[in-house]
ZAKE-398479 format. One record per residue: residue number from 0; residue in three letters; chain; x, y, z of N, C-alpha, C, O in turn. Coordinates in nm, 4 decimals. Example, Ala and Ser with C-alpha at 12.3 -4.5 7.8 and 13.67 -1.06 7.14 Angstrom:
// residues 2
votor / tilo / koltor / nc1 / nc2 / nc3 / cac1 / cac2 / cac3 / cc1 / cc2 / cc3 / oc1 / oc2 / oc3
0 / ALA / A / 1.3190 / -0.5690 / 0.7800 / 1.2300 / -0.4500 / 0.7800 / 1.3200 / -0.3300 / 0.7800 / 1.4236 / -0.3319 / 0.8465
1 / SER / A / 1.2850 / -0.2250 / 0.7080 / 1.3670 / -0.1060 / 0.7140 / 1.2900 / 0.0030 / 0.7870 / 1.3409 / 0.1138 / 0.8039
***
This chain:
// residues 109
votor / tilo / koltor / nc1 / nc2 / nc3 / cac1 / cac2 / cac3 / cc1 / cc2 / cc3 / oc1 / oc2 / oc3
0 / MET / A / -0.8856 / 2.3325 / -8.9179 / -0.7828 / 2.3566 / -8.9459 / -0.6977 / 2.4245 / -8.8405 / -0.7422 / 2.5152 / -8.7700
1 / GLU / A / -0.5423 / 2.3660 / -8.8296 / -0.4710 / 2.4145 / -8.7122 / -0.4088 / 2.5010 / -8.7337 / -0.3243 / 2.4698 / -8.8176
2 / PHE / A / -0.3998 / 2.6153 / -8.6993 / -0.3051 / 2.7585 / -8.6889 / -0.1336 / 2.7178 / -8.7043 / -0.0454 / 2.7381 / -8.7878
3 / TYR / A / -0.1438 / 2.6594 / -8.5920 / 0.0586 / 2.6050 / -8.6088 / 0.0264 / 2.4547 / -8.5864 / -0.0009 / 2.4006 / -8.4792
4 / PRO / A / 0.0361 / 2.3929 / -8.7219 / 0.0300 / 2.2717 / -8.7530 / 0.1953 / 2.1679 / -8.7024 / 0.1945 / 2.0506 / -8.6652
5 / TYR / A / 0.2791 / 2.2286 / -8.7127 / 0.4110 / 2.1864 / -8.7194 / 0.4583 / 2.1833 / -8.5803 / 0.3789 / 2.2196 / -8.4935
6 / ARG / A / 0.6003 / 2.1373 / -8.5398 / 0.6640 / 2.1836 / -8.4443 / 0.8155 / 2.2217 / -8.4884 / 0.8774 / 2.1818 / -8.5871
7 / LEU / A / 0.8539 / 2.3044 / -8.3931 / 1.0100 / 2.4020 / -8.4442 / 1.0875 / 2.2912 / -8.3168 / 1.0432 / 2.2658 / -8.2048
8 / TYR / A / 1.1929 / 2.2494 / -8.3704 / 1.3041 / 2.2172 / -8.2925 / 1.4485 / 2.2742 / -8.3028 / 1.5088 / 2.2877 / -8.4093
9 / ILE / A / 1.5088 / 2.3137 / -8.1502 / 1.6639 / 2.3907 / -8.1950 / 1.7528 / 2.2747 / -8.1378 / 1.7377 / 2.2099 / -8.0343
10 / LEU / A / 1.8584 / 2.2664 / -8.2431 / 1.9614 / 2.2382 / -8.1738 / 2.0773 / 2.2726 / -8.0570 / 2.1705 / 2.3511 / -8.0742
11 / LYS / A / 2.0558 / 2.2110 / -7.9582 / 2.1055 / 2.2218 / -7.8545 / 2.2564 / 2.1347 / -7.8047 / 2.2620 / 2.0118 / -7.8008
12 / THR / A / 2.3638 / 2.2196 / -7.7718 / 2.4691 / 2.1457 / -7.7842 / 2.5257 / 2.1607 / -7.5930 / 2.5186 / 2.2600 / -7.5207
13 / GLU / A / 2.5731 / 2.0357 / -7.5637 / 2.6260 / 2.0423 / -7.4235 / 2.7806 / 2.0845 / -7.4508 / 2.8385 / 2.0322 / -7.5460
14 / LYS / A / 2.8388 / 2.1657 / -7.3795 / 2.9349 / 2.1918 / -7.3565 / 3.0605 / 2.0906 / -7.2923 / 3.0238 / 1.9868 / -7.2372
15 / VAL / A / 3.1705 / 2.1133 / -7.2977 / 3.2786 / 2.0248 / -7.2456 / 3.2698 / 2.0315 / -7.0822 / 3.2551 / 2.1426 / -7.0313
16 / VAL / A / 3.2754 / 1.9543 / -7.0265 / 3.2991 / 1.9564 / -6.8768 / 3.4242 / 1.9290 / -6.8108 / 3.5100 / 1.8593 / -6.8650
17 / PHE / A / 3.4385 / 1.9779 / -6.7015 / 3.5999 / 1.9652 / -6.5978 / 3.4947 / 1.9041 / -6.5001 / 3.3751 / 1.9179 / -6.4745
18 / ASP / A / 3.6213 / 1.8150 / -6.4507 / 3.5793 / 1.7327 / -6.3475 / 3.6483 / 1.8245 / -6.2104 / 3.7051 / 1.9331 / -6.2216
19 / ASP / A / 3.6262 / 1.7491 / -6.0836 / 3.6969 / 1.8668 / -5.9741 / 3.8444 / 1.8443 / -5.9335 / 3.8900 / 1.8675 / -5.8215
20 / MET / A / 3.9276 / 1.7856 / -6.0623 / 4.0327 / 1.7561 / -6.0712 / 4.0873 / 1.8387 / -6.1570 / 4.2089 / 1.8287 / -6.1734
21 / GLY / A / 4.0181 / 1.9325 / -6.2271 / 4.0651 / 2.0136 / -6.3287 / 4.0677 / 1.9230 / -6.4663 / 4.1055 / 1.9813 / -6.5680
22 / PHE / A / 4.0387 / 1.8159 / -6.4742 / 4.0914 / 1.7403 / -6.6026 / 3.9591 / 1.7512 / -6.6926 / 3.8489 / 1.7395 / -6.6390
23 / VAL / A / 3.9732 / 1.7767 / -6.8470 / 3.8608 / 1.7714 / -6.9069 / 3.7578 / 1.6323 / -6.9076 / 3.8043 / 1.5186 / -6.8991
24 / SER / A / 3.6626 / 1.6508 / -6.9151 / 3.5636 / 1.5391 / -6.9120 / 3.4867 / 1.5455 / -7.0566 / 3.4088 / 1.6391 / -7.0745
25 / GLU / A / 3.5100 / 1.4309 / -7.1795 / 3.4774 / 1.4522 / -7.2930 / 3.3404 / 1.4356 / -7.2748 / 3.3187 / 1.3152 / -7.2888
26 / SER / A / 3.2004 / 1.5158 / -7.2424 / 3.0994 / 1.4939 / -7.2524 / 3.0025 / 1.5798 / -7.3468 / 2.8990 / 1.6292 / -7.3020
27 / LYS / A / 3.0508 / 1.5976 / -7.5087 / 2.9950 / 1.6976 / -7.5868 / 2.9034 / 1.6429 / -7.6487 / 2.9460 / 1.5718 / -7.7397
28 / SER / A / 2.7475 / 1.6462 / -7.6345 / 2.6363 / 1.6184 / -7.7118 / 2.5387 / 1.7211 / -7.7668 / 2.5196 / 1.8345 / -7.7229
29 / GLU / A / 2.4737 / 1.6553 / -7.8820 / 2.4171 / 1.7483 / -7.9628 / 2.2390 / 1.6711 / -7.9598 / 2.2181 / 1.5503 / -7.9705
30 / SER / A / 2.1758 / 1.7336 / -7.9498 / 1.9991 / 1.6863 / -7.9946 / 1.9399 / 1.7792 / -8.0151 / 1.9890 / 1.8866 / -7.9804
31 / PHE / A / 1.7984 / 1.7758 / -8.0856 / 1.7382 / 1.9102 / -8.1004 / 1.6045 / 1.8834 / -7.9767 / 1.5522 / 1.7758 / -7.9477
32 / GLU / A / 1.5784 / 2.0027 / -7.9278 / 1.4769 / 1.9926 / -7.8485 / 1.3529 / 2.1054 / -7.8978 / 1.3673 / 2.2119 / -7.9578
33 / PHE / A / 1.2383 / 2.0451 / -7.8530 / 1.1334 / 2.0992 / -7.8963 / 1.1342 / 2.2536 / -7.8600 / 1.1893 / 2.2776 / -7.7526
34 / HIS / A / 1.0894 / 2.3506 / -7.9211 / 1.1132 / 2.5393 / -7.8993 / 0.9669 / 2.5408 / -7.8989 / 0.9275 / 2.5579 / -7.7835
35 / SER / A / 0.8675 / 2.5293 / -7.9857 / 0.7634 / 2.5972 / -8.0058 / 0.6711 / 2.5143 / -8.1266 / 0.7331 / 2.4435 / -8.2059
36 / LYS / A / 0.5304 / 2.5251 / -8.1369 / 0.4566 / 2.5086 / -8.2558 / 0.4721 / 2.6197 / -8.3216 / 0.4897 / 2.7350 / -8.2822
37 / CYS / A / 0.4602 / 2.5534 / -8.4736 / 0.4953 / 2.6994 / -8.6141 / 0.3844 / 2.6421 / -8.7092 / 0.2940 / 2.5604 / -8.6915
38 / ARG / A / 0.4275 / 2.7191 / -8.8211 / 0.3599 / 2.6906 / -8.9444 / 0.5014 / 2.7494 / -9.0575 / 0.5821 / 2.8347 / -9.0207
39 / ASP / A / 0.5049 / 2.6878 / -9.1837 / 0.6614 / 2.7587 / -9.2272 / 0.5680 / 2.7956 / -9.3783 / 0.4675 / 2.7274 / -9.3981
40 / TYR / A / 0.6009 / 2.8902 / -9.4675 / 0.5929 / 2.8754 / -9.5695 / 0.7463 / 2.9225 / -9.6729 / 0.8297 / 3.0131 / -9.6733
41 / PRO / A / 0.7184 / 2.8073 / -9.7456 / 0.8681 / 2.8422 / -9.8549 / 0.8573 / 2.9495 / -9.9314 / 0.7481 / 2.9985 / -9.9603
42 / ASN / A / 0.9836 / 3.0012 / -9.9760 / 1.0144 / 3.1051 / -10.0597 / 1.0273 / 3.0600 / -10.1848 / 1.1365 / 3.0418 / -10.2388
43 / LYS / A / 0.8830 / 3.0331 / -10.2541 / 0.8626 / 2.9974 / -10.3754 / 0.9664 / 3.0527 / -10.4783 / 1.0553 / 2.9803 / -10.5230
44 / THR / A / 0.9482 / 3.2172 / -10.5234 / 1.0104 / 3.2958 / -10.6197 / 1.1763 / 3.2800 / -10.6299 / 1.2327 / 3.3029 / -10.7369
45 / GLY / A / 1.2560 / 3.2361 / -10.5018 / 1.3644 / 3.2663 / -10.5132 / 1.4123 / 3.3633 / -10.5165 / 1.5347 / 3.3598 / -10.5291
46 / ALA / A / 1.3537 / 3.4845 / -10.5086 / 1.4019 / 3.6161 / -10.5342 / 1.3812 / 3.6950 / -10.4010 / 1.4612 / 3.7852 / -10.3764
47 / ASP / A / 1.2863 / 3.6699 / -10.3183 / 1.2669 / 3.7578 / -10.1948 / 1.3873 / 3.7666 / -10.1359 / 1.4528 / 3.6625 / -10.1404
48 / THR / A / 1.4473 / 3.8779 / -10.0708 / 1.5207 / 3.8905 / -9.9447 / 1.4929 / 3.9873 / -9.8294 / 1.3991 / 4.0651 / -9.8119
49 / ILE / A / 1.5831 / 3.9650 / -9.7680 / 1.5816 / 4.0173 / -9.6388 / 1.7309 / 4.1052 / -9.5879 / 1.8454 / 4.0941 / -9.6317
50 / ILE / A / 1.6733 / 4.1981 / -9.4736 / 1.8276 / 4.1839 / -9.4496 / 1.9052 / 4.1170 / -9.3431 / 1.8549 / 4.1347 / -9.2322
51 / ASP / A / 1.9851 / 4.0637 / -9.3436 / 2.0458 / 4.0008 / -9.2508 / 2.0972 / 4.0624 / -9.1303 / 2.1828 / 4.1488 / -9.1492
52 / VAL / A / 2.0574 / 4.0323 / -8.9851 / 2.0784 / 4.1346 / -8.8836 / 2.2427 / 4.1626 / -8.8348 / 2.2927 / 4.2631 / -8.7844
53 / GLU / A / 2.3043 / 4.0292 / -8.8720 / 2.4573 / 4.0510 / -8.8139 / 2.5192 / 4.1041 / -8.9048 / 2.5933 / 4.1943 / -8.8657
54 / THR / A / 2.5198 / 4.0768 / -9.0598 / 2.5992 / 4.1184 / -9.1541 / 2.5783 / 4.2525 / -9.2408 / 2.6573 / 4.3126 / -9.3136
55 / LYS / A / 2.4340 / 4.2800 / -9.2047 / 2.3385 / 4.3838 / -9.2644 / 2.3168 / 4.4067 / -9.4214 / 2.2709 / 4.4988 / -9.4890
56 / LYS / A / 2.3693 / 4.2842 / -9.4475 / 2.3567 / 4.2599 / -9.5849 / 2.2125 / 4.1995 / -9.6630 / 2.1449 / 4.1180 / -9.6001
57 / MET / A / 2.1820 / 4.2291 / -9.7587 / 2.0718 / 4.1853 / -9.8006 / 2.0787 / 4.0124 / -9.8302 / 2.1786 / 3.9701 / -9.8884
58 / VAL / A / 1.9815 / 3.9255 / -9.7929 / 2.0125 / 3.7574 / -9.8047 / 1.8725 / 3.7246 / -9.8842 / 1.7642 / 3.7830 / -9.8819
59 / ARG / A / 1.9145 / 3.6159 / -9.9507 / 1.7601 / 3.5470 / -9.9934 / 1.7423 / 3.4535 / -9.8834 / 1.8388 / 3.3930 / -9.8368
60 / TYR / A / 1.6479 / 3.4415 / -9.8483 / 1.5929 / 3.3320 / -9.7333 / 1.4823 / 3.1931 / -9.8539 / 1.4129 / 3.2053 / -9.9548
61 / SER / A / 1.5179 / 3.0932 / -9.7784 / 1.4433 / 2.9806 / -9.8391 / 1.3239 / 2.9874 / -9.7889 / 1.2418 / 2.9681 / -9.8785
62 / ALA / A / 1.2649 / 3.0094 / -9.6668 / 1.1754 / 2.9974 / -9.5894 / 1.1279 / 3.0547 / -9.4812 / 1.2033 / 3.0679 / -9.3848
63 / MET / A / 1.0081 / 3.0954 / -9.4756 / 0.9691 / 3.1923 / -9.3612 / 0.8737 / 3.0998 / -9.2513 / 0.7719 / 3.0410 / -9.2877
64 / ILE / A / 0.9242 / 3.0981 / -9.1145 / 0.8207 / 3.0583 / -9.0265 / 0.7635 / 3.1214 / -8.9252 / 0.8249 / 3.2054 / -8.8594
65 / MET / A / 0.6187 / 3.0821 / -8.8973 / 0.5712 / 3.1846 / -8.7971 / 0.5723 / 3.1083 / -8.6679 / 0.5972 / 2.9890 / -8.6508
66 / LEU / A / 0.5479 / 3.1788 / -8.6009 / 0.5617 / 3.1148 / -8.4467 / 0.4476 / 3.1972 / -8.3410 / 0.4309 / 3.3192 / -8.3430
67 / PRO / A / 0.3912 / 3.1231 / -8.2706 / 0.3123 / 3.2158 / -8.1529 / 0.3958 / 3.3167 / -8.0845 / 0.5120 / 3.2900 / -8.0540
68 / LEU / A / 0.3327 / 3.4514 / -8.0545 / 0.3831 / 3.5326 / -7.9902 / 0.4655 / 3.5237 / -7.8782 / 0.5658 / 3.5943 / -7.8681
69 / ASP / A / 0.4267 / 3.4299 / -7.7792 / 0.5010 / 3.3898 / -7.6694 / 0.6320 / 3.3223 / -7.6728 / 0.7017 / 3.3160 / -7.5715
70 / CYS / A / 0.6669 / 3.2730 / -7.7824 / 0.7842 / 3.2030 / -7.7401 / 0.9157 / 3.2738 / -7.7392 / 0.9325 / 3.3928 / -7.7657
71 / GLU / A / 1.0017 / 3.1917 / -7.7077 / 1.1484 / 3.2604 / -7.7068 / 1.1981 / 3.3373 / -7.8445 / 1.1479 / 3.3349 / -7.9569
72 / ALA / A / 1.2952 / 3.3946 / -7.8034 / 1.3684 / 3.4656 / -7.9272 / 1.4683 / 3.3582 / -7.9528 / 1.5064 / 3.2830 / -7.8631
73 / ILE / A / 1.5171 / 3.3505 / -8.0950 / 1.5785 / 3.2613 / -8.1386 / 1.6813 / 3.3417 / -8.2237 / 1.6556 / 3.4111 / -8.3221
74 / SER / A / 1.8100 / 3.3172 / -8.1631 / 1.9537 / 3.3950 / -8.2182 / 1.9681 / 3.3415 / -8.3539 / 1.9285 / 3.2265 / -8.3733
75 / PRO / A / 2.0320 / 3.4250 / -8.4751 / 2.0668 / 3.3955 / -8.5706 / 2.1892 / 3.2972 / -8.5708 / 2.2696 / 3.2989 / -8.4776
76 / ASN / A / 2.2010 / 3.2168 / -8.6705 / 2.2908 / 3.1210 / -8.7039 / 2.2588 / 2.9780 / -8.5967 / 2.3411 / 2.8873 / -8.5844
77 / THR / A / 2.1307 / 2.9803 / -8.5285 / 2.0768 / 2.8686 / -8.4499 / 2.0265 / 2.7610 / -8.5365 / 1.9213 / 2.7901 / -8.5933
78 / GLN / A / 2.0698 / 2.6545 / -8.5592 / 2.0221 / 2.5175 / -8.6483 / 1.8953 / 2.5020 / -8.5807 / 1.8815 / 2.5097 / -8.4586
79 / ILE / A / 1.8016 / 2.4795 / -8.6657 / 1.6567 / 2.4472 / -8.6582 / 1.6202 / 2.3248 / -8.7413 / 1.6984 / 2.2765 / -8.8232
80 / GLU / A / 1.4838 / 2.2706 / -8.7141 / 1.4082 / 2.2007 / -8.7943 / 1.2865 / 2.1754 / -8.7548 / 1.2537 / 2.1469 / -8.6396
81 / VAL / A / 1.2136 / 2.1853 / -8.8519 / 1.0832 / 2.1879 / -8.8358 / 1.0352 / 2.0508 / -8.8993 / 1.0712 / 1.9972 / -9.0041
82 / ARG / A / 0.9284 / 2.0040 / -8.7892 / 0.8889 / 1.8527 / -8.8064 / 0.7108 / 1.8704 / -8.8172 / 0.6416 / 1.9604 / -8.7695
83 / ASP / A / 0.6678 / 1.7485 / -8.8988 / 0.5373 / 1.7364 / -8.8669 / 0.4893 / 1.6745 / -8.7852 / 0.5698 / 1.6525 / -8.6947
84 / LYS / A / 0.3635 / 1.6188 / -8.7639 / 0.2949 / 1.5436 / -8.6539 / 0.3565 / 1.4312 / -8.6843 / 0.3904 / 1.4028 / -8.5694
85 / GLU / A / 0.4060 / 1.3276 / -8.7610 / 0.4837 / 1.1948 / -8.7468 / 0.6074 / 1.2267 / -8.7302 / 0.6821 / 1.1432 / -8.7812
86 / ASN / A / 0.6681 / 1.3251 / -8.6731 / 0.8055 / 1.3669 / -8.6472 / 0.8981 / 1.3460 / -8.7523 / 1.0077 / 1.2988 / -8.7221
87 / ARG / A / 0.8703 / 1.3761 / -8.8837 / 0.9405 / 1.3719 / -9.0134 / 0.9800 / 1.5294 / -9.0486 / 0.8943 / 1.6173 / -9.0574
88 / VAL / A / 1.1066 / 1.5498 / -9.0652 / 1.1844 / 1.6603 / -9.1019 / 1.0954 / 1.6980 / -9.1902 / 1.0376 / 1.6126 / -9.2574
89 / ARG / A / 1.0667 / 1.8429 / -9.2067 / 0.9932 / 1.9053 / -9.3068 / 1.1250 / 2.0301 / -9.3849 / 1.1535 / 2.0576 / -9.5015
90 / LEU / A / 1.1686 / 2.0706 / -9.2708 / 1.2951 / 2.1771 / -9.3347 / 1.3811 / 2.1749 / -9.1983 / 1.3471 / 2.1584 / -9.0812
91 / SER / A / 1.5290 / 2.2025 / -9.2708 / 1.6364 / 2.2107 / -9.1872 / 1.7102 / 2.3064 / -9.2339 / 1.7454 / 2.2982 / -9.3516
92 / ALA / A / 1.7530 / 2.4239 / -9.1509 / 1.8107 / 2.4991 / -9.1828 / 1.8817 / 2.6122 / -9.0653 / 1.8537 / 2.5965 / -8.9465
93 / ASN / A / 1.9481 / 2.6932 / -9.0961 / 1.9968 / 2.7920 / -8.9915 / 1.9265 / 2.9217 / -9.0041 / 1.8903 / 2.9582 / -9.1160
94 / VAL / A / 1.8988 / 3.0117 / -8.8751 / 1.8493 / 3.1059 / -8.8921 / 1.9055 / 3.2096 / -8.9159 / 2.0137 / 3.2524 / -8.8757
95 / ILE / A / 1.7935 / 3.2732 / -9.0169 / 1.8938 / 3.4199 / -9.0597 / 1.8388 / 3.5327 / -8.9606 / 1.9230 / 3.6182 / -8.9334
96 / ARG / A / 1.7140 / 3.5487 / -8.9020 / 1.6496 / 3.6598 / -8.8713 / 1.5408 / 3.6136 / -8.7785 / 1.4858 / 3.5049 / -8.7964
97 / PHE / A / 1.5093 / 3.6925 / -8.6815 / 1.4102 / 3.6352 / -8.5969 / 1.3517 / 3.7684 / -8.5603 / 1.4272 / 3.8598 / -8.5271
98 / GLU / A / 1.1997 / 3.7875 / -8.5652 / 1.1556 / 3.9045 / -8.5535 / 1.0233 / 3.9201 / -8.4945 / 0.9382 / 3.9134 / -8.5832
99 / ARG / A / 0.9643 / 3.9415 / -8.3583 / 0.8685 / 3.9765 / -8.3114 / 0.7732 / 4.0619 / -8.3315 / 0.8139 / 4.1721 / -8.2947
100 / ASN / A / 0.6387 / 4.0692 / -8.3817 / 0.5148 / 4.1293 / -8.4209 / 0.4404 / 4.1431 / -8.3427 / 0.4509 / 4.0652 / -8.2480
101 / GLN / A / 0.3282 / 4.2449 / -8.3374 / 0.2008 / 4.2059 / -8.2673 / 0.1273 / 4.1139 / -8.2834 / 0.0484 / 4.0893 / -8.1922
102 / LEU / A / 0.1267 / 4.0399 / -8.3905 / 0.0367 / 3.9202 / -8.3523 / 0.1268 / 3.7820 / -8.3374 / 0.0847 / 3.6955 / -8.2605
103 / HIS / A / 0.2432 / 3.7613 / -8.4057 / 0.3061 / 3.6389 / -8.3890 / 0.5073 / 3.6904 / -8.4094 / 0.5769 / 3.7898 / -8.4303
104 / CYS / A / 0.5181 / 3.5630 / -8.3884 / 0.6861 / 3.6013 / -8.4456 / 0.7222 / 3.5512 / -8.5624 / 0.6349 / 3.4754 / -8.6045
105 / ARG / A / 0.8321 / 3.5630 / -8.6477 / 0.8729 / 3.5234 / -8.7467 / 1.0279 / 3.4676 / -8.7481 / 1.1157 / 3.5187 / -8.6785
106 / ILE / A / 1.0483 / 3.3648 / -8.8296 / 1.2151 / 3.3684 / -8.8574 / 1.2392 / 3.3303 / -8.9983 / 1.1888 / 3.2352 / -9.0579
107 / TRP / A / 1.2924 / 3.3858 / -9.0267 / 1.3787 / 3.3643 / -9.1768 / 1.4902 / 3.2681 / -9.1875 / 1.5882 / 3.2816 / -9.1141
108 / VAL / A / 1.4838 / 3.1842 / -9.2622 / 1.6050 / 3.1009 / -9.2767 / 1.6633 / 3.0529 / -9.4337 / 1.7644 / 2.9835 / -9.4435
***
């Protein structure tokens, strides 16, 4: 049994670039980039809530994702995807909260 059987990807966006003459070069692109191995747990009851760090309000979450302790922090509202070994999307959502604990990191979406 693999502890982190899935892969977490984060949506990265390239900003608009200016050339040497000061003209806007339309080179905006978006792509998902690998962030970390992970495992996910759906919120089966639908009643569980957490505190949204930005709004300080209680919100319902759809899933919790566990990550290795050494992964980089993920900002709230970041769009993520969890994919299986065949690269099929298991979960697509925006991050509500990121937390680093003693043994692992968790994000709620």
